[in-house]
MDAnalysis code that builds the backbone (N, CA, C; Angstrom):
import MDAnalysis as mda
import numpy as np

u = mda.Universe.empty(744, n_residues=248, atom_resindex=np.repeat(np.arange(248), 3), trajectory=True)
u.add_TopologyAttr("name", ["N", "CA", "C"] * 248)
u.add_TopologyAttr("resid", np.arange(1, 249))
u.add_TopologyAttr("resname", ["MET", "PRO", "SER", "THR", "GLN", "VAL", "ASN", "GLU", "ASP", "PRO", "ILE", "GLU", "LEU", "LYS", "ASP", "VAL", "GLY", "PHE", "PRO", "GLU", "GLU", "LYS", "ARG", "GLN", "TYR", "ILE", "ASP", "ARG", "GLY", "LEU", "SER", "PRO", "GLU", "GLU", "ALA", "ASP", "PHE", "LEU", "LEU", "SER", "LEU", "SER", "ASP", "LYS", "GLU", "LYS", "ASP", "LYS", "ILE", "TYR", "ARG", "LYS", "VAL", "ASP", "ILE", "ARG", "LEU", "VAL", "PRO", "MET", "LEU", "ALA", "LEU", "LEU", "TYR", "LEU", "ILE", "ALA", "HIS", "LEU", "ASP", "ARG", "ALA", "ASN", "ILE", "GLY", "ASN", "ALA", "LYS", "ILE", "GLU", "GLY", "ILE", "GLU", "ALA", "GLU", "LEU", "GLY", "MET", "SER", "GLY", "VAL", "ASP", "TYR", "ASN", "ILE", "ALA", "VAL", "ALA", "VAL", "PHE", "PHE", "ILE", "PRO", "TYR", "ILE", "THR", "LEU", "GLU", "VAL", "PRO", "SER", "ASN", "LEU", "ILE", "LEU", "GLY", "LYS", "PHE", "LYS", "ARG", "PRO", "SER", "TRP", "TYR", "ILE", "GLY", "LEU", "LEU", "VAL", "CYS", "CYS", "TRP", "GLY", "LEU", "VAL", "VAL", "THR", "SER", "SER", "GLY", "PHE", "VAL", "GLN", "GLY", "LEU", "GLY", "ALA", "LEU", "CYS", "ALA", "THR", "ARG", "PHE", "LEU", "VAL", "GLY", "VAL", "PHE", "GLU", "ALA", "GLY", "PHE", "PHE", "PRO", "GLY", "ALA", "MET", "TRP", "LEU", "ILE", "THR", "GLN", "TRP", "TYR", "GLU", "PRO", "ARG", "LYS", "THR", "SER", "PHE", "CYS", "MET", "SER", "LEU", "PHE", "TYR", "PHE", "SER", "ALA", "ALA", "ALA", "SER", "GLY", "ALA", "PHE", "SER", "GLY", "LEU", "LEU", "ALA", "ALA", "ALA", "ILE", "SER", "GLN", "MET", "ASP", "GLY", "LEU", "GLY", "GLY", "GLN", "SER", "GLY", "TRP", "ARG", "TRP", "ILE", "PHE", "ILE", "ILE", "GLU", "GLY", "ILE", "ALA", "SER", "VAL", "LEU", "LEU", "GLY", "ALA", "THR", "CYS", "PHE", "PHE", "LEU", "LEU", "PRO", "ASP", "SER", "PRO", "SER", "LEU", "SER", "GLY", "ARG"])
u.atoms.positions = np.array([
    [77.773, 37.688, 27.738],
    [78.606, 37.975, 26.939],
    [79.632, 38.634, 28.344],
    [80.276, 37.992, 28.409],
    [81.586, 39.068, 29.737],
    [82.180, 40.290, 28.817],
    [82.245, 41.142, 29.903],
    [82.698, 42.482, 29.558],
    [83.733, 42.419, 29.563],
    [84.456, 43.097, 28.602],
    [85.925, 43.467, 28.051],
    [86.858, 44.090, 28.835],
    [87.321, 44.065, 29.603],
    [88.169, 45.168, 30.432],
    [89.275, 45.991, 29.736],
    [88.983, 47.162, 29.383],
    [90.795, 48.042, 28.898],
    [90.995, 48.412, 30.243],
    [92.581, 47.640, 30.034],
    [93.377, 48.401, 30.969],
    [93.792, 49.924, 30.449],
    [93.188, 51.003, 31.478],
    [93.673, 52.459, 31.274],
    [94.603, 52.936, 32.466],
    [95.789, 52.246, 32.252],
    [96.559, 52.994, 33.255],
    [97.399, 54.154, 32.984],
    [97.273, 55.024, 33.918],
    [97.447, 56.424, 33.908],
    [98.758, 56.737, 33.232],
    [98.848, 57.505, 32.543],
    [100.428, 57.622, 31.973],
    [101.365, 58.544, 32.807],
    [102.388, 57.951, 33.259],
    [103.103, 59.267, 34.028],
    [103.682, 60.362, 32.980],
    [103.807, 61.523, 33.915],
    [103.886, 62.469, 33.048],
    [105.225, 62.686, 32.685],
    [106.095, 62.392, 33.919],
    [107.847, 61.715, 33.631],
    [107.902, 60.827, 32.234],
    [106.643, 60.543, 31.586],
    [107.353, 59.550, 30.781],
    [107.213, 60.022, 29.469],
    [106.422, 61.164, 29.134],
    [105.864, 61.608, 27.891],
    [106.311, 63.168, 28.193],
    [106.855, 63.516, 29.202],
    [107.245, 65.128, 29.558],
    [108.619, 65.649, 28.352],
    [108.913, 66.512, 29.397],
    [110.316, 67.326, 28.516],
    [111.326, 66.579, 29.280],
    [112.815, 66.483, 28.404],
    [113.793, 66.407, 29.083],
    [114.159, 67.600, 30.203],
    [114.518, 66.527, 31.335],
    [115.244, 67.405, 32.208],
    [115.611, 68.630, 32.606],
    [116.501, 68.661, 31.479],
    [117.517, 70.357, 31.890],
    [116.430, 71.087, 31.102],
    [115.143, 70.548, 29.922],
    [114.067, 71.794, 29.471],
    [113.518, 72.050, 30.213],
    [112.722, 70.797, 30.913],
    [111.770, 71.080, 32.636],
    [112.152, 72.168, 33.294],
    [113.499, 72.426, 33.120],
    [113.992, 73.044, 34.543],
    [113.864, 74.372, 34.202],
    [114.091, 74.667, 32.783],
    [113.824, 76.146, 32.054],
    [112.473, 76.480, 32.006],
    [111.421, 75.768, 31.792],
    [110.313, 75.559, 31.452],
    [109.554, 76.215, 33.078],
    [110.222, 75.232, 33.809],
    [109.975, 75.670, 35.294],
    [110.132, 76.865, 35.922],
    [111.214, 77.465, 35.094],
    [111.456, 78.998, 35.814],
    [110.887, 79.560, 35.141],
    [109.710, 79.862, 34.263],
    [108.781, 80.685, 33.460],
    [109.402, 80.777, 31.970],
    [109.863, 79.835, 31.782],
    [110.212, 80.217, 30.013],
    [109.078, 79.110, 28.908],
    [108.857, 79.758, 28.070],
    [108.278, 78.547, 26.858],
    [109.292, 77.405, 26.482],
    [108.383, 76.638, 26.210],
    [109.247, 75.157, 25.284],
    [109.949, 75.900, 24.577],
    [109.858, 76.902, 23.630],
    [110.405, 77.216, 22.617],
    [111.412, 77.901, 22.973],
    [111.404, 79.093, 23.919],
    [112.473, 79.791, 24.444],
    [113.718, 78.839, 25.291],
    [112.859, 77.722, 25.894],
    [113.764, 76.852, 26.653],
    [115.083, 75.694, 25.558],
    [114.247, 75.427, 24.290],
    [114.987, 75.080, 23.401],
    [115.821, 76.346, 22.529],
    [115.776, 77.137, 22.678],
    [116.628, 78.364, 22.291],
    [117.837, 78.426, 23.300],
    [117.657, 78.167, 24.640],
    [118.708, 78.164, 25.413],
    [119.615, 76.661, 25.180],
    [118.900, 75.866, 25.086],
    [119.788, 74.122, 24.909],
    [120.526, 74.260, 23.909],
    [120.119, 75.034, 22.841],
    [120.483, 75.409, 21.501],
    [121.853, 75.756, 21.570],
    [122.236, 76.901, 22.663],
    [123.420, 77.353, 22.623],
    [124.709, 76.663, 23.584],
    [126.119, 77.076, 22.716],
    [127.062, 76.532, 23.183],
    [127.450, 77.040, 24.408],
    [128.495, 76.356, 24.950],
    [128.822, 77.065, 26.401],
    [129.232, 78.509, 26.330],
    [130.109, 78.426, 25.163],
    [130.761, 80.070, 24.894],
    [129.582, 80.772, 25.007],
    [128.714, 80.829, 24.230],
    [127.203, 81.827, 24.174],
    [126.786, 82.082, 25.439],
    [126.337, 80.785, 26.108],
    [125.653, 81.045, 27.510],
    [126.744, 81.637, 28.321],
    [127.938, 81.800, 28.606],
    [128.802, 82.204, 29.379],
    [128.842, 83.708, 29.159],
    [128.574, 84.351, 27.507],
    [128.208, 85.560, 26.813],
    [127.214, 86.353, 27.324],
    [126.169, 85.297, 27.790],
    [124.621, 85.995, 28.042],
    [124.905, 86.021, 29.673],
    [126.064, 84.976, 30.048],
    [125.682, 85.262, 31.920],
    [126.371, 86.394, 32.375],
    [127.764, 86.892, 31.293],
    [128.243, 88.137, 31.708],
    [127.839, 89.244, 31.635],
    [126.164, 89.358, 30.518],
    [125.389, 90.582, 30.344],
    [125.027, 90.439, 31.949],
    [124.617, 89.580, 32.229],
    [123.480, 89.480, 33.409],
    [124.141, 90.026, 34.313],
    [125.337, 89.535, 34.698],
    [126.066, 90.002, 36.106],
    [126.746, 90.997, 35.638],
    [126.575, 91.786, 34.853],
    [126.953, 93.295, 34.966],
    [125.685, 94.020, 35.192],
    [124.453, 93.804, 34.786],
    [123.515, 94.351, 35.014],
    [122.407, 94.046, 36.290],
    [122.049, 92.653, 36.435],
    [121.457, 92.019, 37.624],
    [122.124, 92.296, 38.731],
    [122.889, 91.693, 39.148],
    [123.672, 91.214, 40.365],
    [124.404, 92.444, 41.127],
    [125.068, 93.420, 40.443],
    [125.863, 94.805, 40.804],
    [124.361, 95.539, 41.200],
    [123.236, 95.747, 40.658],
    [121.982, 96.200, 40.992],
    [121.482, 95.678, 41.718],
    [121.655, 94.672, 42.405],
    [120.725, 94.109, 43.168],
    [121.536, 94.015, 44.588],
    [123.315, 94.174, 44.436],
    [123.484, 94.373, 45.654],
    [123.677, 95.588, 45.850],
    [123.605, 96.429, 45.214],
    [123.861, 98.355, 45.733],
    [122.385, 97.948, 46.128],
    [121.220, 98.127, 45.688],
    [119.846, 97.877, 46.711],
    [119.983, 97.119, 47.943],
    [120.555, 96.077, 48.148],
    [120.544, 95.478, 49.261],
    [121.116, 96.349, 50.335],
    [122.185, 96.759, 49.755],
    [123.010, 97.258, 50.542],
    [122.488, 98.817, 51.335],
    [122.023, 99.494, 50.429],
    [121.233, 100.846, 50.558],
    [119.805, 100.396, 52.049],
    [119.553, 99.137, 51.529],
    [118.200, 98.550, 52.576],
    [118.782, 98.260, 53.728],
    [120.208, 97.740, 54.018],
    [120.758, 97.978, 55.019],
    [120.865, 99.624, 55.537],
    [121.555, 99.884, 54.702],
    [122.057, 101.343, 55.323],
    [120.183, 102.371, 56.039],
    [119.093, 101.845, 55.527],
    [118.190, 102.658, 55.625],
    [117.279, 101.897, 56.850],
    [117.407, 100.662, 57.381],
    [116.894, 99.858, 58.654],
    [117.909, 100.495, 59.571],
    [119.385, 100.663, 59.542],
    [119.985, 100.775, 60.811],
    [120.477, 102.360, 60.767],
    [120.100, 103.029, 59.926],
    [120.072, 104.508, 60.138],
    [119.196, 105.063, 61.366],
    [118.802, 104.462, 62.294],
    [117.932, 104.940, 63.456],
    [119.409, 104.524, 64.534],
    [120.304, 103.753, 64.387],
    [121.122, 104.190, 64.816],
    [122.352, 104.945, 65.546],
    [122.180, 105.719, 64.208],
    [123.270, 106.725, 63.465],
    [122.106, 107.929, 64.339],
    [121.086, 107.815, 64.161],
    [120.552, 109.182, 64.754],
    [120.338, 109.340, 66.089],
    [120.289, 108.108, 66.551],
    [120.984, 107.988, 68.116],
    [122.007, 108.688, 68.643],
    [122.819, 108.383, 67.849],
    [124.293, 109.135, 68.373],
    [124.074, 111.044, 68.335],
    [123.260, 111.218, 67.134],
    [123.234, 112.721, 66.810],
    [121.808, 113.106, 67.452],
    [121.212, 112.467, 68.620],
    [120.210, 112.986, 69.120],
    [118.804, 113.177, 68.907],
    [118.638, 112.268, 68.854],
    [117.097, 111.724, 68.179],
    [116.493, 111.540, 69.135],
    [116.888, 111.040, 70.227],
    [115.975, 110.714, 71.640],
    [115.873, 111.860, 72.292],
    [116.398, 112.915, 72.565],
    [116.505, 114.010, 73.216],
    [115.404, 114.943, 72.224],
    [115.743, 115.186, 71.639],
    [114.736, 116.245, 70.308],
    [113.107, 115.982, 70.700],
    [112.907, 114.284, 70.246],
    [111.662, 113.882, 70.165],
    [111.351, 113.820, 71.676],
    [112.066, 113.874, 72.622],
    [111.558, 113.461, 74.503],
    [111.405, 111.824, 74.634],
    [111.901, 111.096, 73.849],
    [112.586, 109.587, 74.191],
    [113.210, 109.442, 75.420],
    [112.289, 108.415, 76.008],
    [113.400, 108.030, 77.141],
    [112.576, 106.283, 77.902],
    [113.855, 105.854, 78.233],
    [113.322, 104.381, 78.822],
    [113.955, 103.605, 77.542],
    [112.445, 102.836, 77.104],
    [112.727, 101.769, 76.087],
    [112.196, 102.305, 74.838],
    [111.955, 103.013, 74.799],
    [111.376, 103.601, 73.618],
    [112.206, 104.037, 72.652],
    [113.284, 103.942, 72.260],
    [114.242, 103.852, 71.577],
    [114.238, 102.517, 71.006],
    [114.281, 101.221, 71.851],
    [114.380, 99.665, 71.539],
    [113.239, 99.511, 70.899],
    [111.851, 100.114, 71.201],
    [110.452, 100.181, 70.868],
    [110.668, 100.340, 69.239],
    [111.034, 101.552, 68.705],
    [111.158, 101.983, 67.555],
    [111.958, 101.176, 66.531],
    [112.995, 100.575, 67.669],
    [113.767, 100.001, 65.988],
    [113.163, 98.101, 66.170],
    [112.611, 98.010, 67.272],
    [111.922, 96.417, 67.200],
    [110.439, 96.145, 66.614],
    [110.186, 97.709, 66.298],
    [108.811, 97.553, 65.321],
    [109.002, 97.349, 63.818],
    [109.837, 97.392, 63.510],
    [110.721, 97.303, 62.003],
    [110.459, 96.003, 61.828],
    [110.969, 95.024, 62.239],
    [111.031, 93.467, 62.393],
    [109.623, 92.840, 62.319],
    [108.503, 93.535, 62.639],
    [107.497, 92.961, 63.137],
    [106.859, 92.789, 61.602],
    [106.698, 93.684, 60.609],
    [106.416, 93.379, 59.501],
    [107.395, 92.536, 58.681],
    [108.882, 92.938, 58.807],
    [109.830, 92.584, 57.975],
    [109.887, 91.142, 58.324],
    [109.084, 90.755, 59.404],
    [109.770, 88.890, 59.570],
    [108.102, 88.404, 59.071],
    [107.012, 89.174, 58.978],
    [105.655, 87.992, 58.828],
    [105.246, 88.675, 57.076],
    [106.388, 89.705, 56.455],
    [105.523, 89.560, 55.274],
    [106.546, 89.344, 54.196],
    [107.061, 88.795, 54.379],
    [108.160, 88.190, 53.350],
    [107.694, 87.063, 52.241],
    [107.297, 85.849, 52.524],
    [105.903, 84.992, 51.998],
    [104.928, 85.989, 51.229],
    [103.865, 86.980, 52.329],
    [103.059, 87.062, 51.315],
    [103.856, 88.163, 50.203],
    [104.663, 89.051, 50.460],
    [105.285, 90.238, 49.421],
    [105.689, 88.794, 47.997],
    [106.306, 87.844, 48.061],
    [106.451, 86.876, 47.140],
    [105.492, 86.599, 46.190],
    [104.377, 86.256, 46.989],
    [103.113, 86.137, 46.242],
    [102.569, 86.884, 45.568],
    [103.003, 88.335, 46.043],
    [102.580, 89.577, 45.237],
    [103.399, 89.822, 43.830],
    [104.463, 89.531, 44.356],
    [105.145, 89.547, 42.869],
    [104.902, 88.540, 42.019],
    [104.558, 87.237, 42.134],
    [104.271, 86.570, 40.972],
    [103.060, 87.329, 40.166],
    [102.051, 88.149, 40.896],
    [101.199, 88.317, 40.065],
    [101.618, 89.808, 39.275],
    [102.829, 90.203, 38.979],
    [103.431, 91.282, 38.707],
    [104.112, 90.615, 36.786],
    [103.429, 91.582, 36.081],
    [104.336, 91.115, 34.731],
    [105.615, 91.874, 34.462],
    [106.385, 92.409, 35.433],
    [107.507, 93.129, 35.518],
    [107.827, 93.403, 36.882],
    [108.936, 92.207, 37.353],
    [109.572, 92.084, 38.325],
    [110.243, 93.493, 38.942],
    [110.924, 93.831, 38.023],
    [111.758, 95.046, 38.062],
    [110.901, 96.100, 38.721],
    [109.414, 96.068, 38.143],
    [108.810, 97.127, 38.200],
    [108.177, 97.281, 39.749],
    [108.123, 96.167, 40.413],
    [107.676, 95.311, 41.770],
    [108.715, 95.974, 42.346],
    [109.775, 95.332, 42.262],
    [111.000, 95.597, 43.250],
    [111.897, 96.823, 43.479],
    [111.735, 97.910, 42.306],
    [112.110, 99.298, 41.673],
    [111.182, 99.629, 42.944],
    [109.264, 99.707, 42.978],
    [108.651, 100.361, 43.769],
    [108.773, 100.224, 45.093],
    [109.155, 98.777, 45.175],
    [109.254, 98.798, 46.855],
    [110.584, 99.764, 47.451],
    [111.436, 99.840, 46.592],
    [112.924, 100.756, 47.029],
    [112.456, 101.966, 47.047],
    [111.175, 102.525, 46.005],
    [111.070, 103.785, 46.126],
    [110.136, 103.754, 47.649],
    [108.971, 103.374, 47.503],
    [108.374, 103.498, 49.028],
    [108.825, 103.184, 50.397],
    [110.145, 102.816, 50.281],
    [110.726, 102.945, 51.621],
    [111.827, 104.237, 51.818],
    [112.228, 104.551, 50.580],
    [112.882, 105.411, 50.053],
    [112.396, 106.441, 50.905],
    [111.073, 106.741, 50.354],
    [110.191, 107.450, 50.684],
    [109.810, 108.068, 52.448],
    [109.858, 106.852, 52.700],
    [109.201, 106.252, 54.306],
    [110.069, 106.915, 55.009],
    [111.534, 106.428, 54.184],
    [112.944, 106.730, 55.537],
    [112.611, 108.914, 55.371],
    [112.825, 108.792, 54.051],
    [112.608, 110.678, 54.180],
    [111.629, 111.215, 54.750],
    [110.703, 110.701, 55.028],
    [109.806, 111.276, 55.770],
    [109.882, 111.045, 57.036],
    [111.014, 110.294, 57.469],
    [111.213, 109.859, 59.143],
    [111.783, 111.393, 59.409],
    [112.776, 112.013, 58.219],
    [113.392, 113.136, 58.897],
    [112.561, 114.313, 59.222],
    [111.225, 114.156, 59.106],
    [110.287, 115.348, 59.648],
    [109.524, 114.706, 61.033],
    [109.473, 113.516, 61.438],
    [108.607, 113.363, 62.465],
    [108.951, 113.880, 63.639],
    [107.838, 113.968, 64.841],
    [107.851, 115.338, 65.724],
    [107.666, 113.973, 67.025],
    [107.726, 112.818, 66.717],
    [107.468, 112.261, 68.593],
    [107.647, 110.693, 67.922],
    [107.431, 110.019, 69.082],
    [107.763, 108.853, 69.093],
    [106.843, 107.949, 68.147],
    [105.508, 107.939, 68.301],
    [104.500, 107.742, 67.777],
    [104.726, 107.596, 65.862],
    [104.754, 108.878, 65.576],
    [105.480, 109.028, 64.330],
    [106.821, 108.201, 63.776],
    [107.818, 108.118, 64.737],
    [108.848, 107.573, 64.343],
    [108.863, 106.101, 64.230],
    [107.691, 105.861, 64.766],
    [107.315, 103.840, 65.098],
    [106.416, 103.513, 63.890],
    [105.439, 104.416, 63.383],
    [105.012, 104.590, 62.105],
    [105.593, 104.349, 60.792],
    [106.402, 105.365, 61.267],
    [107.640, 105.056, 59.799],
    [108.792, 103.910, 59.365],
    [108.568, 103.862, 61.448],
    [109.558, 102.585, 61.181],
    [108.861, 101.404, 60.583],
    [107.878, 100.943, 60.745],
    [106.918, 99.665, 60.344],
    [106.567, 99.915, 59.103],
    [106.498, 100.939, 58.371],
    [106.114, 101.180, 57.318],
    [107.713, 100.551, 56.454],
    [108.704, 101.093, 56.891],
    [109.915, 100.894, 56.114],
    [109.963, 99.048, 56.334],
    [109.568, 98.462, 57.280],
    [109.386, 97.010, 57.182],
    [108.485, 96.521, 56.605],
    [107.778, 96.974, 56.253],
    [106.052, 96.465, 55.083],
    [107.332, 96.045, 53.803],
    [108.180, 97.429, 53.684],
    [108.610, 97.547, 51.844],
    [109.724, 96.811, 51.874],
    [110.812, 96.755, 53.023],
    [111.923, 95.765, 52.827],
    [111.764, 94.678, 52.782],
    [110.087, 94.157, 53.346],
    [110.115, 92.708, 53.644],
    [110.358, 91.942, 52.381],
    [109.330, 92.902, 51.121],
    [109.730, 91.927, 49.914],
    [110.833, 91.775, 48.858],
    [111.867, 92.851, 49.541],
    [112.838, 93.106, 48.611],
    [113.862, 91.442, 48.342],
    [114.422, 91.105, 49.783],
    [115.192, 89.808, 49.929],
    [114.723, 88.844, 49.182],
    [113.714, 88.370, 49.786],
    [113.277, 87.029, 48.710],
    [113.016, 87.068, 47.302],
    [112.218, 88.228, 47.004],
    [112.007, 88.876, 45.579],
    [113.337, 88.934, 44.673],
    [114.181, 89.469, 45.507],
    [115.566, 89.854, 44.521],
    [116.073, 88.463, 44.282],
    [115.779, 87.348, 45.540],
    [116.449, 85.657, 45.330],
    [115.912, 85.175, 44.091],
    [114.208, 85.760, 44.359],
    [113.582, 84.737, 42.927],
    [114.305, 85.197, 41.882],
    [114.442, 86.911, 41.630],
    [114.897, 87.201, 40.097],
    [116.424, 86.444, 40.106],
    [116.904, 86.141, 41.062],
    [118.298, 85.536, 40.555],
    [118.168, 84.185, 40.573],
    [117.096, 83.378, 40.524],
    [117.115, 81.716, 40.609],
    [116.327, 82.158, 38.838],
    [115.799, 83.029, 38.710],
    [115.328, 82.909, 37.092],
    [116.008, 82.942, 36.164],
    [117.282, 84.052, 36.826],
    [118.489, 83.857, 35.684],
    [119.744, 82.810, 35.582],
    [119.713, 82.113, 37.058],
    [121.006, 81.764, 37.433],
    [120.600, 80.188, 37.560],
    [121.543, 79.370, 36.791],
    [121.585, 77.967, 37.093],
    [121.755, 77.366, 38.831],
    [121.262, 76.700, 39.834],
    [121.710, 76.383, 41.105],
    [123.141, 76.601, 41.478],
    [124.013, 75.950, 40.323],
    [125.657, 75.892, 40.742],
    [126.535, 77.774, 40.657],
    [125.378, 78.786, 40.556],
    [126.047, 79.861, 39.524],
    [125.217, 81.309, 40.796],
    [124.561, 80.310, 42.105],
    [123.499, 81.513, 42.630],
    [124.552, 81.565, 43.582],
    [125.459, 81.019, 44.179],
    [126.237, 81.007, 45.584],
    [126.948, 82.256, 45.287],
    [127.584, 82.615, 43.919],
    [128.150, 83.731, 43.968],
    [127.392, 85.143, 44.089],
    [125.990, 85.268, 43.763],
    [125.288, 86.099, 43.589],
    [125.006, 86.143, 45.365],
    [124.999, 85.258, 46.302],
    [124.638, 85.104, 47.630],
    [125.695, 85.858, 48.151],
    [127.091, 85.582, 47.914],
    [128.270, 85.754, 48.463],
    [128.196, 87.686, 48.237],
    [127.696, 87.934, 47.534],
    [127.614, 89.156, 47.016],
    [127.123, 90.178, 47.812],
    [125.428, 89.747, 48.130],
    [124.732, 90.311, 48.800],
    [125.188, 90.360, 50.120],
    [125.604, 89.270, 50.808],
    [126.315, 89.344, 51.957],
    [127.240, 89.902, 52.243],
    [128.359, 90.511, 51.442],
    [129.652, 91.337, 51.197],
    [128.849, 92.507, 51.193],
    [127.562, 93.294, 50.296],
    [127.100, 94.244, 50.402],
    [126.678, 94.305, 51.499],
    [125.863, 93.803, 52.142],
    [125.252, 93.897, 53.923],
    [126.351, 94.400, 54.679],
    [127.693, 93.786, 54.505],
    [128.881, 93.878, 55.732],
    [129.508, 95.480, 55.399],
    [129.858, 95.421, 53.715],
    [130.322, 96.807, 53.195],
    [128.815, 98.060, 54.284],
    [127.745, 97.757, 53.960],
    [126.906, 98.889, 54.744],
    [127.413, 99.153, 55.792],
    [127.408, 98.392, 56.534],
    [127.843, 98.669, 58.408],
    [129.093, 98.737, 58.517],
    [130.333, 98.657, 57.481],
    [131.314, 99.187, 57.502],
    [131.870, 100.774, 57.557],
    [130.813, 101.239, 56.142],
    [130.881, 102.833, 56.038],
    [129.653, 103.788, 56.716],
    [128.795, 103.016, 57.462],
    [127.446, 103.323, 57.366],
    [127.580, 104.531, 58.750],
    [128.408, 104.484, 59.555],
    [128.522, 105.469, 60.556],
    [129.677, 106.727, 59.757],
    [130.577, 106.696, 59.100],
    [131.078, 107.582, 58.490],
    [130.401, 108.458, 57.470],
    [129.485, 107.496, 56.674],
    [128.881, 108.480, 55.797],
    [127.559, 109.037, 57.033],
    [126.958, 108.668, 57.600],
    [126.214, 109.143, 58.984],
    [126.954, 110.793, 59.665],
    [127.956, 109.967, 59.835],
    [128.797, 111.434, 60.704],
    [129.266, 112.658, 59.383],
    [129.532, 112.008, 58.058],
    [129.766, 113.641, 57.032],
    [128.369, 113.833, 57.031],
    [127.045, 113.483, 56.973],
    [125.979, 113.740, 56.557],
    [125.416, 114.483, 58.009],
    [125.796, 114.071, 58.829],
    [125.154, 115.062, 60.366],
    [125.890, 116.594, 60.405],
    [126.976, 116.678, 59.509],
    [127.601, 118.169, 59.233],
    [126.858, 119.117, 59.071],
    [125.706, 118.770, 58.370],
    [124.680, 119.838, 57.908],
    [123.763, 120.247, 58.736],
    [123.803, 119.869, 60.197],
    [123.057, 120.235, 61.207],
    [123.051, 121.619, 61.291],
    [121.541, 121.800, 61.249],
    [121.297, 123.295, 61.551],
    [121.179, 123.378, 60.030],
    [121.514, 123.090, 58.759],
    [120.766, 123.612, 57.658],
    [119.621, 123.591, 57.484],
    [118.785, 124.838, 56.741],
    [117.347, 124.545, 56.866],
    [116.675, 124.446, 58.091],
    [117.019, 124.821, 59.155],
    [116.869, 124.711, 60.299],
    [116.793, 123.305, 61.236],
    [117.025, 122.041, 60.400],
    [117.229, 120.872, 60.865],
    [118.184, 119.821, 61.499],
    [118.177, 119.243, 61.945],
    [119.011, 118.610, 63.063],
    [119.330, 117.913, 62.371],
    [120.790, 117.430, 62.508],
    [121.811, 116.267, 61.873],
    [121.165, 115.194, 61.348],
    [120.443, 114.566, 62.348],
    [119.845, 112.964, 62.596],
    [118.589, 113.015, 61.621],
    [117.839, 114.268, 61.745],
    [116.939, 114.629, 60.284],
    [117.684, 114.424, 58.971],
    [119.050, 115.033, 59.101],
    [119.291, 114.935, 57.653],
    [119.780, 113.369, 57.262],
    [120.226, 112.505, 58.157],
    [120.748, 111.377, 57.911],
    [119.984, 110.646, 57.482],
    [118.624, 111.276, 57.806],
    [117.030, 110.376, 57.218],
    [116.973, 111.195, 55.944],
    [116.950, 112.083, 55.300],
    [116.431, 112.554, 54.018],
    [117.740, 112.677, 53.334],
    [118.686, 112.482, 53.490],
    [119.348, 112.386, 52.512],
    [119.505, 110.397, 52.165],
    [119.554, 109.809, 53.032],
    [119.712, 108.144, 52.645],
    [118.377, 108.030, 51.890],
    [117.185, 108.449, 52.571],
    [115.812, 108.061, 51.880],
    [115.777, 108.840, 50.694],
    [116.205, 109.853, 49.963],
    [116.491, 110.218, 48.941],
    [117.861, 109.557, 47.987],
    [118.277, 109.055, 48.087],
    [119.460, 108.010, 47.933],
    [118.330, 107.022, 47.143],
    [117.711, 106.323, 48.147],
    [117.050, 105.115, 47.900],
    [115.617, 105.342, 47.013],
    [115.315, 106.294, 46.803],
    [114.036, 106.733, 45.872],
    [115.133, 106.581, 44.725],
    [116.347, 107.194, 44.513],
    [117.071, 107.656, 42.841],
    [116.974, 106.557, 42.718],
    [117.604, 105.266, 43.495],
    [118.377, 104.056, 42.789],
    [117.015, 103.193, 42.896],
    [116.219, 103.198, 43.560],
    [114.737, 102.501, 43.156],
    [113.996, 102.754, 41.709],
    [114.100, 104.310, 41.512],
    [113.790, 104.498, 39.931],
    [114.447, 103.825, 39.047],
    [116.047, 103.969, 39.136],
    [116.768, 103.266, 38.335],
    [116.125, 102.163, 38.110],
    [115.905, 101.446, 38.795],
    [115.012, 99.718, 38.854],
    [114.471, 99.871, 36.868],
    [113.457, 100.490, 37.388],
    [112.128, 100.664, 35.990],
    [113.222, 100.803, 34.875],
    [114.581, 101.105, 34.671],
    [115.362, 101.081, 33.682],
    [116.530, 100.045, 33.063],
    [117.208, 99.901, 34.385],
    [118.384, 98.944, 34.464],
    [118.014, 97.313, 34.622],
    [117.154, 97.186, 35.434],
    [117.092, 96.179, 36.153],
    [116.390, 95.286, 35.338],
    [117.323, 93.906, 34.935],
    [116.545, 92.953, 34.377],
    [115.206, 92.264, 34.904],
    [114.377, 92.204, 33.748],
    [113.354, 91.258, 33.896],
    [113.659, 89.740, 33.832],
    [112.488, 88.964, 34.490],
    [112.775, 87.516, 34.570],
    [112.762, 86.929, 32.917],
    [113.525, 86.027, 32.500],
    [114.563, 85.541, 31.310],
    [112.999, 85.583, 30.306],
    [111.694, 85.247, 30.643],
    [110.708, 85.530, 29.843],
    [110.099, 86.143, 29.697],
    [110.500, 87.539, 29.963],
    [109.803, 89.148, 29.726],
    [110.957, 89.931, 29.210],
    [112.449, 89.021, 29.167],
    [113.517, 90.084, 28.514],
    [113.765, 89.737, 27.010],
    [114.493, 90.364, 26.266],
    [114.719, 90.115, 25.041],
    [116.096, 88.938, 24.661],
    [116.372, 88.429, 23.861],
    [117.311, 87.669, 23.720],
    [118.549, 88.273, 23.272],
])
């Protein structure tokens, strides 16, 4: 008796899957029910939601990116205020202290985003990163030699490595691709703004030279580090999480 062969061609997922727009929402971490809710909104209602996100998410991340640039570049202002002479640095010592920051900053960006995926609250992860690098920058104001300075610079690179890719991930969770260009422009504006006034800020802080027995360059690290810790702490309360973790 001849065998009957049943044609069991595999069913393409795209043939029975969700509509493309709904799938995009699901790929960003939303449940099918949440995706249906967003698809049911009118353009006017979506714009209202985006305005709320614009107020809470983008300015906060741009401000954090600004402070990140201040904290990575303040060693240049510390040099002007005499860090080399006080720590007995010579030759290429300063260049080493600058370069050591970029070793973890470059190598840990991808691993840091993998860790971000394990956190239930992205706002907590980003806030923790900012608080940690702020504490390290503050401790830079108490170093007594090149080795300790390089150690703090290395740790600042470790914690700052996760911020920019983490912020970009959070933005892509909230915004459609056509809207992310505006967010990116604010990021680069904040980076440029930090360079515009970081020197003025450092000059003002350095006027505290001698206060508490600390040099002006030490106060630059201490004050800017404390500012980072305070901003990082606000992330736990003000920074929105991904859409799947935020209320409607």
